[in-house]
MARVONU-984948 format. One line per field, with one value per residue: x, y, z of N, C-alpha, C in turn; residue in one letter. Coordinates in Angstrom, 2 decimals. Atoms other than C-alpha are relative to their C-alpha. Layout:
<pts>
n_xx [X:...] $
n_yy [Y:...] $
n_zz [Z:...] $
ca_xx [X:...] $
ca_yy [Y:...] $
ca_zz [Z:...] $
c_xx [X:...] $
c_yy [Y:...] $
c_zz [Z:...] $
code [A:...] $
</pts>
This chain:
<pts>
n_xx [-1.42:-0.62:-0.70:-1.34:0.17:0.33:-1.22:-0.89:0.57:-0.22:-1.44:-0.26:0.58:-0.87:-1.23:0.38:0.12:-1.36:-0.66:0.63:-0.52:-1.40:0.03:0.38:-1.18:-0.99:0.53:-0.21:-1.44:-0.34:0.50:-0.86:-1.29:0.20:0.10:-1.34:-0.79:0.42:-0.56:-1.44:-0.18:0.20:-1.18:-1.11:0.23:-0.28:-1.46:-0.57:0.27:-0.92:-1.34:0.01:0.01:-1.21:-1.21:-0.62:-0.54:-1.26:-0.99:-0.32:-0.87:-1.31:-0.68:-0.34:-1.10:-1.21:-0.39:-0.51:-1.30:-0.94:-0.20:-0.81:-1.36:-0.58:-0.23:-1.18:-1.18:-0.27:-0.54:-1.38:-0.85:-0.08:-0.82:-1.40:-0.87:-0.46:-1.35:-0.99:-0.69:-1.45:-0.63:0.21:-0.90:-1.34:-0.14:0.27:1.29:1.11:1.25:0.81:1.36:0.90:0.96:1.31:0.50:1.44:0.51] $
n_yy [-0.14:-0.42:-1.29:0.20:0.12:-1.32:-0.81:0.50:-0.45:-1.45:-0.20:0.39:-1.03:-1.17:0.36:0.02:-1.39:-0.56:0.55:-0.60:-1.37:0.11:0.37:-1.21:-0.89:0.59:-0.15:-1.41:-0.18:0.69:-0.82:-1.17:0.44:0.30:-1.28:-0.59:0.78:-0.44:-1.34:0.16:0.65:-1.03:-0.89:0.74:0.06:-1.34:-0.18:0.82:-0.70:-1.15:0.54:0.43:-1.22:-0.80:0.75:-0.45:-1.36:0.11:0.56:-1.06:-0.95:0.62:-0.11:-1.41:-0.28:0.57:-0.83:-1.29:0.26:0.15:-1.32:-0.78:0.53:-0.48:-1.45:-0.19:0.40:-1.07:-1.16:0.32:-0.12:-1.41:-0.74:-0.17:0.96:-0.51:-0.57:0.83:-0.75:-0.09:1.22:1.02:-0.32:0.33:1.46:0.46:0.70:-0.66:0.27:1.10:-0.40:1.14:0.00:0.54:0.73:-0.13:1.32] $
n_zz [0.17:-1.25:0.02:0.56:1.44:0.52:-0.07:1.04:1.27:0.07:0.25:1.38:0.86:-0.10:0.73:1.41:0.42:0.04:1.18:1.17:0.10:0.42:1.41:0.73:0.00:0.90:1.36:0.36:0.22:1.24:1.11:0.08:0.55:1.42:0.70:0.00:0.94:1.33:0.24:0.19:1.30:1.03:-0.03:0.58:1.45:0.50:-0.04:1.07:1.25:0.08:0.28:1.40:0.82:-0.19:0.33:1.26:-0.15:-0.74:0.94:0.94:-0.70:-0.17:1.29:0.17:-0.92:0.58:1.15:-0.50:-0.60:1.11:0.60:-0.93:0.07:1.27:-0.13:-0.84:0.78:0.97:-0.72:-0.42:1.19:0.37:-0.97:0.41:-0.67:-1.29:-0.01:-0.68:-1.05:0.17:-0.49:1.03:1.11:-0.47:0.02:1.36:0.08:0.67:-0.74:0.52:0.35:-0.11:1.10:-0.34:1.16:0.21:0.27] $
ca_xx [-140.34:-137.98:-136.26:-132.91:-134.16:-135.69:-132.44:-130.43:-132.79:-132.53:-128.72:-128.70:-131.01:-128.78:-125.71:-127.51:-128.36:-124.75:-123.47:-125.98:-124.83:-121.20:-122.04:-123.72:-120.63:-118.34:-120.61:-120.44:-116.64:-116.40:-118.57:-116.44:-113.25:-114.69:-115.58:-112.10:-110.52:-112.57:-111.43:-107.80:-108.15:-109.53:-106.66:-104.16:-105.70:-105.56:-101.89:-101.12:-102.78:-100.68:-97.50:-98.45:-99.07:-95.88:-93.41:-92.96:-92.47:-89.76:-88.03:-88.23:-86.68:-83.90:-83.08:-83.18:-80.88:-78.38:-78.44:-77.98:-75.10:-73.42:-73.98:-72.51:-69.49:-68.94:-69.31:-66.75:-64.34:-64.72:-64.08:-60.98:-59.63:-60.30:-58.26:-54.80:-51.96:-50.79:-47.71:-44.57:-43.08:-39.44:-38.65:-40.16:-38.20:-35.07:-35.69:-36.71:-40.21:-43.22:-46.69:-48.90:-52.17:-54.99:-57.02:-60.69:-61.94:-65.35:-67.50] $
ca_yy [121.43:121.89:125.11:123.67:122.78:126.25:127.87:125.68:126.50:130.23:130.01:128.18:130.79:133.62:131.82:131.28:135.02:135.94:133.59:134.97:138.52:137.44:135.82:139.05:141.06:138.64:138.76:142.58:142.49:139.98:142.14:145.17:143.23:142.04:145.62:146.81:143.97:145.02:148.63:147.56:145.29:148.22:150.46:147.76:147.38:151.15:151.19:148.33:150.27:153.33:151.24:149.71:153.21:154.76:151.95:152.95:156.57:155.60:153.47:156.40:158.71:156.21:156.15:159.93:160.11:157.80:159.91:163.15:161.63:160.62:164.09:165.70:163.42:164.32:168.03:167.76:165.93:168.65:171.37:169.56:169.40:173.12:174.10:175.55:173.18:173.44:175.52:173.72:174.89:175.83:172.69:170.47:172.34:171.88:168.13:167.94:166.74:167.55:167.86:164.81:165.42:163.10:162.15:161.45:158.70:159.09:156.08] $
ca_zz [95.14:98.02:98.99:98.01:94.53:94.06:95.16:92.80:89.92:90.72:90.83:87.51:85.96:87.23:85.88:82.57:82.38:83.19:80.50:78.01:78.78:78.36:75.01:73.88:74.88:73.05:69.99:70.01:70.33:67.49:65.24:66.05:65.31:61.99:61.00:61.99:60.00:56.96:57.34:57.65:54.61:52.58:53.72:52.80:49.36:48.87:49.91:47.52:44.71:45.52:45.56:42.22:40.84:42.28:41.50:37.81:38.83:41.32:38.68:36.26:38.86:39.53:35.81:35.68:38.70:36.99:33.81:35.77:37.71:34.46:33.00:36.12:35.96:32.31:33.08:35.85:33.54:30.89:33.47:34.74:31.18:30.73:33.80:33.20:34.03:37.62:38.32:39.31:42.56:42.89:44.86:42.16:39.51:41.56:41.77:38.11:38.78:36.75:38.23:37.88:36.12:37.01:34.00:34.32:32.05:30.52:30.60] $
c_xx [0.58:0.71:1.36:-0.08:-0.31:1.24:0.97:-0.48:0.24:1.48:0.35:-0.56:0.86:1.30:-0.27:-0.12:1.38:0.75:-0.57:0.52:1.46:0.08:-0.36:1.18:1.04:-0.45:0.20:1.47:0.43:-0.48:0.87:1.35:-0.12:-0.09:1.38:0.90:-0.35:0.58:1.50:0.28:-0.19:1.18:1.20:-0.12:0.26:1.51:0.67:-0.22:0.94:1.41:0.10:0.06:1.34:1.28:0.61:0.59:1.34:1.09:0.42:0.95:1.39:0.80:0.44:1.18:1.32:0.49:0.57:1.37:1.07:0.29:0.88:1.45:0.69:0.31:1.24:1.28:0.36:0.60:1.43:0.96:0.21:0.87:1.41:0.87:0.52:1.43:0.92:0.73:1.50:0.70:-0.14:0.90:1.43:0.24:-0.29:-1.31:-1.02:-1.28:-0.76:-1.41:-0.85:-0.99:-1.28:-0.52:-1.50:-0.56:-1.33] $
c_yy [0.54:1.34:-0.12:-0.09:1.36:0.90:-0.43:0.45:1.49:0.29:-0.35:1.02:1.26:-0.24:0.01:1.44:0.67:-0.50:0.58:1.43:-0.02:-0.36:1.22:0.97:-0.53:0.12:1.45:0.27:-0.64:0.79:1.23:-0.37:-0.31:1.29:0.66:-0.73:0.41:1.36:-0.09:-0.65:1.01:0.96:-0.67:-0.08:1.36:0.25:-0.83:0.66:1.18:-0.47:-0.42:1.20:0.74:-0.73:0.42:1.40:-0.03:-0.55:1.04:1.02:-0.58:0.10:1.43:0.39:-0.54:0.85:1.34:-0.17:-0.15:1.34:0.88:-0.45:0.47:1.49:0.28:-0.37:1.08:1.23:-0.25:0.13:1.46:0.81:0.17:-1.02:0.58:0.51:-0.93:0.88:-0.03:-1.26:-1.12:0.26:-0.37:-1.50:-0.58:-0.75:0.84:-0.32:-1.15:0.52:-1.26:0.09:-0.68:-0.71:0.16:-1.39:-0.14] $
c_zz [1.31:-0.16:-0.67:-1.52:-0.62:-0.03:-1.09:-1.38:-0.19:-0.29:-1.45:-0.99:-0.01:-0.77:-1.50:-0.54:-0.11:-1.22:-1.28:-0.22:-0.49:-1.49:-0.85:-0.10:-0.97:-1.46:-0.49:-0.29:-1.30:-1.22:-0.21:-0.61:-1.49:-0.82:-0.10:-1.00:-1.43:-0.35:-0.27:-1.35:-1.13:-0.05:-0.64:-1.52:-0.65:-0.06:-1.09:-1.36:-0.19:-0.31:-1.46:-0.94:0.08:-0.40:-1.33:0.09:0.73:-0.92:-1.02:0.65:0.23:-1.29:-0.27:0.88:-0.56:-1.18:0.46:0.64:-1.07:-0.67:0.89:-0.04:-1.28:0.05:0.84:-0.74:-1.01:0.69:0.46:-1.19:-0.38:0.96:-0.53:0.74:1.31:-0.11:0.78:1.00:-0.19:0.47:-1.03:-1.20:0.35:-0.11:-1.39:-0.14:-0.73:0.79:-0.66:-0.24:0.03:-1.14:0.46:-1.23:-0.10:-0.29:0.48] $
code [X:X:X:X:X:X:X:X:X:X:X:X:X:X:X:X:X:X:X:X:X:X:X:X:X:X:X:X:X:X:X:X:X:X:X:X:X:X:X:X:X:X:X:X:X:X:X:X:X:X:X:X:X:X:X:X:X:X:X:X:X:X:X:X:X:X:X:X:X:X:X:X:X:X:X:X:X:X:X:X:X:X:X:X:X:X:X:X:X:X:X:X:X:X:X:X:X:X:X:X:X:X:X:X:X:X:X] $
</pts>
């Protein structure tokens, strides 16, 4: 075999070793990415389970919030009705006006 052929074979062997090392690195990176994907998938599934568990509680709290808001509105209406009528100022008496009372409807 000639020197040129031996050199070409050696270069091809070195290139082959470099490519093999690169394939090993890529294989390691791919394995790592697959493990990370699995971990993320498990976290996502856990989060979905928590959302599924918490959704009824949130809906319950929303209903409770609506009921409390209605109760507060009713309480405020009752307190407004219990207030003494506003006094009429001397200018309003002079002009013959009566104070306007705002009524709060319950509903």
